[in-house]
C-alpha positions in Angstrom: -52.3 29.0 -57.8 -50.8 31.4 -55.3 -48.9 28.9 -53.2 -45.8 27.0 -54.2 -42.6 25.5 -52.8 -39.1 26.8 -53.5 -36.0 24.6 -54.3 -35.3 24.8 -50.6 -38.7 23.2 -49.9 -40.0 26.4 -48.3 -43.6 27.4 -48.8 -43.9 30.6 -50.8 -47.2 32.6 -51.0 -47.5 35.1 -53.8 -48.8 38.6 -52.9 -50.0 41.0 -55.6 -48.8 43.9 -53.6 -45.2 42.9 -54.2 -43.3 45.4 -56.4 -43.2 44.4 -60.1 -39.4 44.5 -60.1 -39.3 42.1 -57.1 -41.6 39.7 -58.9 -39.5 39.6 -62.0 -36.3 39.1 -60.0 -38.0 36.2 -58.2 -39.1 34.6 -61.4 -35.6 35.0 -62.9 -33.6 33.7 -59.8 -35.8 31.0 -58.4 -37.7 27.9 -59.4 -41.1 27.0 -57.9 -42.8 23.7 -57.5 -46.4 22.4 -57.1 -47.1 21.4 -53.4 -49.0 18.4 -54.6 -47.4 16.9 -57.7 -43.9 18.4 -57.1 -43.6 19.4 -60.8 -42.0 22.7 -61.7 -44.5 25.6 -62.1 -44.8 28.5 -64.5 -44.5 31.9 -62.7 -46.9 34.1 -64.6 -46.7 37.9 -64.4 -49.1 39.5 -66.8 -51.5 42.4 -67.2 -54.8 40.4 -67.2 -54.4 38.4 -64.0 -52.5 39.0 -60.8 -49.2 37.1 -60.5 -49.8 33.4 -60.1 -48.4 30.0 -60.7 -49.7 27.4 -63.1 -48.6 24.0 -64.5 -46.7 23.8 -67.8 -49.4 21.5 -69.1 -52.8 20.4 -67.9 -52.5 18.7 -64.6 -54.8 16.6 -62.5 -53.9 18.8 -59.5 -56.3 21.4 -60.7 -59.2 19.0 -60.5 -59.0 19.1 -56.7 -60.1 22.7 -56.6 -63.8 23.5 -56.9 -63.3 25.6 -60.0 -60.7 26.8 -62.5 -58.7 29.9 -61.7 -59.9 33.3 -63.0 -58.7 36.8 -62.3 -61.7 37.4 -60.0 -61.1 34.1 -58.2 -57.4 34.7 -57.7 -58.0 38.2 -56.3 -60.8 37.1 -54.0 -58.8 34.1 -52.7 -55.8 36.3 -52.0 -57.9 39.0 -50.2 -59.7 36.5 -48.1 -56.4 34.9 -47.1 -55.0 38.3 -46.1 -58.1 38.9 -44.1 -57.6 35.8 -42.0 -53.9 36.5 -41.5 -54.8 40.0 -40.4 -57.2 38.5 -37.8 -54.2 36.3 -36.6 -56.0 33.1 -37.6 -54.2 29.9 -38.7 -54.9 30.0 -42.4 -53.4 27.8 -45.1 -53.8 28.7 -48.7 -54.7 26.0 -51.2 -54.0 23.2 -48.7 -54.5 19.7 -50.0 -56.5 17.3 -47.8 -55.2 13.9 -48.7 -57.9 11.7 -47.2 -60.7 13.3 -49.3 -58.6 14.5 -52.2 -60.0 18.1 -52.0 -58.2 21.4 -52.0 -60.2 24.3 -50.5 -59.1 27.8 -51.4 -58.3 28.4 -47.7 -58.1 25.9 -44.8 -58.8 27.8 -41.6 -58.4 26.9 -37.9 -60.0 29.3 -35.4 -59.1 29.9 -31.8 -61.2 26.9 -30.6 -59.3 24.6 -33.0 -62.4 24.2 -35.2 -61.6 23.7 -38.9 -63.2 25.5 -41.8 -62.9 25.1 -45.6 -63.3 28.5 -47.2 -64.4 28.3 -50.8 -64.7 31.5 -52.9 -66.9 30.4 -55.8 -67.0 32.5 -59.0 -68.4 29.9 -61.5 -71.4 27.7 -61.4 -71.2 24.5 -59.4 -73.8 21.7 -59.7 -75.8 20.7 -56.7 -74.3 17.2 -56.9 -70.7 18.6 -56.8 -71.6 21.0 -53.9 -73.1 18.1 -51.9 -70.1 15.9 -52.7 -67.5 18.4 -51.6 -69.5 19.3 -48.4 -69.8 15.6 -47.5 -66.0 15.2 -47.9 -65.3 18.2 -45.6 -67.7 17.0 -43.0 -66.2 13.5 -42.9 -63.0 15.3 -41.8 -64.9 17.4 -39.2 -64.3 20.5 -41.4 -67.1 23.0 -41.8 -67.5 24.2 -45.4 -68.0 27.9 -45.9 -69.0 28.9 -49.4 -68.7 32.5 -50.5 -70.1 33.2 -54.0 -68.8 36.1 -56.1 -71.2 39.0 -55.8 -73.7 39.0 -58.7 -72.9 41.8 -61.2 -76.4 43.2 -60.8 -75.9 43.9 -57.1 -73.9 47.1 -56.7 -75.5 49.0 -53.8 -76.9 48.6 -50.4 -80.5 49.1 -49.4 -83.9 47.4 -49.8 -84.4 46.4 -53.4 -85.7 44.0 -55.9 -83.0 41.7 -57.1 -82.5 38.7 -59.4 -80.5 35.7 -58.1 -79.5 32.8 -60.2 -80.3 29.2 -59.0 -76.5 28.8 -58.6 -76.3 31.7 -56.1 -79.5 30.7 -54.4 -78.0 27.3 -53.3 -75.5 29.2 -51.1 -78.4 30.5 -48.9 -77.5 30.4 -45.2 -79.8 30.6 -42.1 -79.3 32.2 -38.7 -82.2 31.8 -36.3 -84.2 31.0 -39.4 -83.3 34.2 -41.1 -82.2 33.4 -44.7 -79.3 35.3 -46.2 -76.5 35.0 -48.7 -73.0 36.3 -48.0 -71.1 37.2 -51.2 -67.8 38.9 -51.9 -66.7 41.3 -54.5 -62.9 41.5 -54.8 -63.0 44.5 -57.2 -64.4 46.8 -54.5 -63.1 44.6 -51.6 -66.5 44.4 -50.0 -68.8 41.7 -48.7 -72.4 42.0 -49.9 -75.0 40.5 -47.6 -78.3 39.6 -49.3 -80.6 39.2 -46.4 -84.3 39.0 -45.4 -85.0 37.4 -48.7 -88.7 37.5 -49.9 -89.5 35.5 -52.9 -91.5 37.1 -55.8 -91.4 34.8 -58.8 -88.8 33.0 -60.9 -85.4 34.2 -59.8 -86.8 37.6 -58.4 -86.6 38.5 -54.7 -87.0 41.4 -52.4 -84.0 41.8 -50.2 -82.1 44.0 -47.8 -78.5 44.4 -49.2 -75.7 45.4 -46.8 -72.0 45.9 -47.5 -69.0 45.4 -45.2 -65.5 46.3 -46.2 -63.1 43.3 -46.0 -61.0 45.3 -43.5 -64.1 45.5 -41.2 -65.0 41.8 -41.5 -64.7 39.5 -38.5 -64.5 35.7 -38.0 -66.9 34.0 -37.3 -68.4 36.1 -40.1 -70.8 38.9 -39.4 -74.5 37.8 -39.3 -77.1 40.2 -40.6 -79.8 41.3 -38.1 -83.6 41.0 -38.7 -85.2 44.0 -40.4 -86.6 46.9 -38.3 -90.3 47.9 -38.5 -89.4 50.9 -40.7 -87.4 48.7 -43.0 -90.3 46.2 -43.2 -92.6 49.1 -44.2 -90.3 49.7 -47.2 -90.5 46.0 -48.0 -94.3 46.0 -48.0 -94.5 49.2 -50.1 -92.2 47.7 -52.8 -94.0 44.3 -52.6 -97.4 46.0 -53.0 -96.1 47.8 -56.1 -94.7 44.6 -57.6 -98.0 42.8 -56.9 -99.9 45.6 -58.6 -97.7 45.6 -61.6 -97.9 41.8 -61.9 -101.7 41.7 -61.7 -102.1 44.6 -64.1 -99.9 42.9 -66.6 -101.9 39.7 -66.3 -105.1 41.7 -66.9 -103.8 43.7 -69.8 -101.8 41.0 -71.6 -103.9 37.9 -71.0 -104.9 36.4 -74.4 -107.2 33.9 -72.7 -109.6 36.5 -71.2 -112.0 34.8 -68.8 -110.4 31.4 -69.8 -107.3 32.5 -67.9 -107.8 30.6 -64.7 -106.4 33.4 -62.6 -108.8 35.9 -64.1 -111.8 33.5 -63.9 -111.3 32.8 -60.3 -111.2 36.5 -59.4 -114.4 37.0 -61.6 -116.3 34.2 -59.8 -115.2 35.5 -56.4 -116.4 39.0 -57.6 -113.0 40.5 -56.8 -111.5 43.5 -58.6 -108.0 42.3 -59.4 -106.6 45.8 -59.3 -107.9 46.4 -55.8 -107.6 43.0 -54.1 -107.9 42.7 -50.3 -104.6 43.4 -48.6 -104.4 39.7 -47.4 -104.5 38.2 -50.9 -100.9 38.3 -52.3 -98.9 38.8 -49.1 -95.2 37.9 -48.6 -94.4 34.8 -46.6 -91.2 33.1 -45.6 -91.0 30.0 -47.9 -93.2 31.4 -50.7 -90.7 29.9 -53.1 -91.9 26.4 -52.2 -95.1 27.2 -54.2 -93.0 28.2 -57.2 -95.5 31.0 -58.2 -96.1 34.6 -57.1 -98.1 34.7 -53.8 -101.1 36.3 -55.3 -101.6 33.3 -57.7 -101.8 30.6 -55.1 -103.4 32.7 -52.4 -106.3 33.7 -54.7 -106.5 30.0 -55.7 -106.9 29.0 -52.0 -109.8 31.4 -51.6 -111.4 30.0 -54.8 -110.8 26.5 -53.5 -112.6 27.1 -50.2 -115.4 28.9 -52.1 -116.1 26.0 -54.4 -115.6 23.2 -51.9 -117.4 25.0 -49.1 -114.5 24.1 -46.8 -114.0 26.7 -44.1 -110.5 28.2 -43.8 -110.2 27.1 -40.2 -110.5 23.5 -41.5 -107.6 23.8 -44.0 -105.2 21.5 -42.3 -103.1 18.4 -43.0 -104.5 16.3 -45.8 -106.9 19.0 -46.9 -104.0 21.2 -47.7 -102.4 18.4 -49.8 -105.8 18.1 -51.6 -105.7 21.8 -52.3 -102.1 21.6 -53.6 -103.0 18.8 -56.0 -106.2 20.6 -57.1 -104.2 23.8 -57.8 -101.4 21.9 -59.5 -98.8 23.2 -57.0 -95.9 21.2 -55.6 -97.2 18.6 -53.1 -94.3 18.8 -50.7 -94.3 19.1 -46.9 -92.6 22.5 -47.1 -95.3 23.8 -49.5 -97.9 22.4 -47.1 -96.3 24.2 -44.2 -96.4 27.6 -46.1 -100.1 27.2 -46.9 -100.8 26.1 -43.3 -99.0 29.3 -42.0 -101.0 31.4 -44.4 -104.2 29.9 -43.1 -103.0 30.5 -39.5 -102.3 34.2 -40.3 -105.8 34.6 -41.9 -107.3 33.1 -38.7 -105.3 35.6 -36.6 -106.7 38.3 -38.8 -110.2 36.9 -38.4 -110.5 36.5 -42.2 -113.0 33.8 -43.3 -114.0 35.0 -46.7 -112.4 36.9 -49.6 -114.9 39.8 -49.3 -113.9 40.8 -45.8 -111.8 43.9 -45.2 -109.1 44.5 -42.6 -107.0 47.4 -41.4 -103.7 47.6 -43.1 -102.0 48.3 -39.8 -103.2 45.0 -38.3 -101.9 43.1 -41.3 -98.5 44.9 -40.9 -98.3 43.8 -37.3 -99.2 40.2 -38.1 -96.8 39.9 -41.0 -93.9 41.6 -39.1 -94.3 39.2 -36.3 -94.4 36.3 -38.8 -91.0 37.4 -40.3 -89.5 37.7 -36.8 -90.9 34.5 -35.5 -90.1 32.1 -38.4 
C-alpha cells in the first residue's frame, strides 16, 4: 500500500522520491493507519521494495485489490499515479469503492467527469475474476482500464515475432477494429504497445511494438495507428519466412509420412509444400479462432473443395460449418466468419483452384486492404 491516514486523519501518499532521511524521520515520528480497516500499519523502508505500508498481520483489506503487492506492482502503481497528477487529473490512489467492495490501483476522473478504474496487473488473473471485477466497475458507471506488466521477452520496438501468454492476451483492446495491447514497464518507465497482432500458432504472434515514455503519455491513452504499406511489407516478409520454416519442419520431422494428413492433402492436390501458392497460408485478422497455423486450415479448405467438388464461391453459411466439422476445427461463428472472409479474398483474387497462380503484388494489395478494413 502507498496510501494511509495519519493520526490527524489526513491522507498521506508515499513517494519513493522522498529522501531516505525524511522517510526514516516520518516512520519514527508518526503513526499511519489503513484507510479501510483503520488498523495501524507497518511503515516499511527496505532495499528490495520501494517504501510502502502493510498490515501487521494478514488482513482482509488486501483481498479487495486485484493482486498482491510486489516491487514491480508498487513501482508501476506509483508511476501511473504520478502521471495522472502531472496531467492535472483527479486521481485517487487505492480508493475503496464500498458498493462493490473493490479497490482499484487508481480511481480516475477525467475532465468530463467520467470515471475510470486503472488496474496495473503484474500477476495472472483468471478470466472469471477479470469478468467479475469489470462487472462490478461497470455497475458503478466506472470504465475499467487494465494495464498488464510488459512481458519480459518484449524489450524493443519494431515489427517482430513475439510470444504472449493467455493471461496477457485477455487484455487485448480494439480501436476501430484494430487489436492491440497496452502494457507498462516500470523499470524503464515506458508503455509498450503491442499492436497489429497477427496470429501464428499457439501463443506466437507477429506484432508491431511501439514504446512511449510515461512522461509523453496522455489521457485518454494514446491509441496506435494502423500499419503503413511499408510496415505491412515487413510483416509479410516475416510471415512468409515463418510459414516456410513451419512447413519445412513438418516435412522433415513428420514421422507419419504420407499418413500425416497435412502432407497427404498436399500430395493429393499435387502441391509442393515448400513452394505453395502465395494465397495458401496467408495472415488474416481472426486466424486465432481456428487455433492452428493458417497454412493448415487453408490447405484443408482447398482439399475439402477438391474432394467434395464444391466450388469456392459456394462456400457460405452452413457449408462452412460443414467444412469446420469435417476438418475438426472449432465450429464457432467467429471461425466461420474467418473462413468466409478467406473465401471472399480468394474470389477477389479470382482464385478457384489450388493450382492457379497470382501476382504477389495483387495479393499484397488485397491483404493490406483487408487489414485496414476489418
